[in-house]
N, C-alpha and C positions, 0 to 999 in steps of 0.2 A: 633584785624584781625575783622576786615566788612564782616558782612554777606547781605546774602535777605536776603527782604522777606516770610515768612511763604508762606503763599498768593501764592506769585510766583515763588517761588522750586516747591509747590506740583502745581503746570497751566503750566510750562515747564515740571513734571515731569510724569502729569498724559500724555503733548504734544506728549515726549519721548518715553511710552509706546503706545499708541496708532499708531504711526507710529511705532515702532516693531511690533505689532502683523499684519499690512498689510506688511510691506516689508517679512516680512516667508509668509505667503503667496502669493508674491507677487514677489523674488528673482531677476528674471533678470526684473523689472522693471528699468528701471533709474532713472525717472522721483523718483520716490516713497523709492530709497535707496538715493538718494543724500540729498531728504529733514530728511529724519532714516538721517541721516550723519551729517547735520544741528542742529538737535534736542539733539542730542547725542552733539553736536559740545560746543552750549549754554547750557545745564547744567551742560557742566566742566567748560566754565565760569566762570557760576554762584561761581561753588563746589571752584572752587579754580584742583581739582581735569585732570587728563594726559590727562584716560581712560574711555571713557563716561561708561563706566560696572561697574564702583572705581564710574565713578559721581553720577550716577542711589541710587550704597548701598547708598554713601553717602547723599543723600538726602530725602533718605530714613529715617535713623540715627538723621537725621536733624529733619524733621516732627514729630518724635517722640518722639524724646528728651525733654525738659529744655536748656535751650537756658547754662548754667551751665553744667547744663553733655555733651551738645555734646562738647563745647572746651577742658572738659576730658579727652570723651574718641578721639580726635585726638591726644590729649596730651598725650596720651599716649602710642598707639601711633606709635609714635616718637621716636625712639636712642636719649637715655641722652649721654652729650656728653661725652668726658672722659677726669679727669682730665688733665690737663699732666701740669710736674716741668716747669720750664721755665728758665732757666742756663746760669747766665751772663758770663762775656770772665773772661779764669782764673784768677787767682788772682797772681798779682804783687808783689810781695816783693816790698814795696819799700818806701828811707832811702831819708832824709832832709840834701838839698845839702849845708846841715855846717857843714858833717860831713866828707866831703873832702875839700881833700889838691894841 
């Protein structure tokens, strides 16, 4: 898994939080909202998440933990695949052609 530099994550998270505060102060300003959404999208791309809030949470976890701990947390959140039994074709009785007349 390729992870971004912590300095870049910290910078984008600060940018996202700053625009979040501005957007909450002026929710009807379309320019502010668009910039806030752009900053959220950038954070989503960096952290590999679909939702800006999830990306912000993931960025905060990433910044406060070591790389190994972060990856362990990420893998613990994923459901484990269920083992499946692979079944082949039904058993066919095989006879030797030597027994035929």
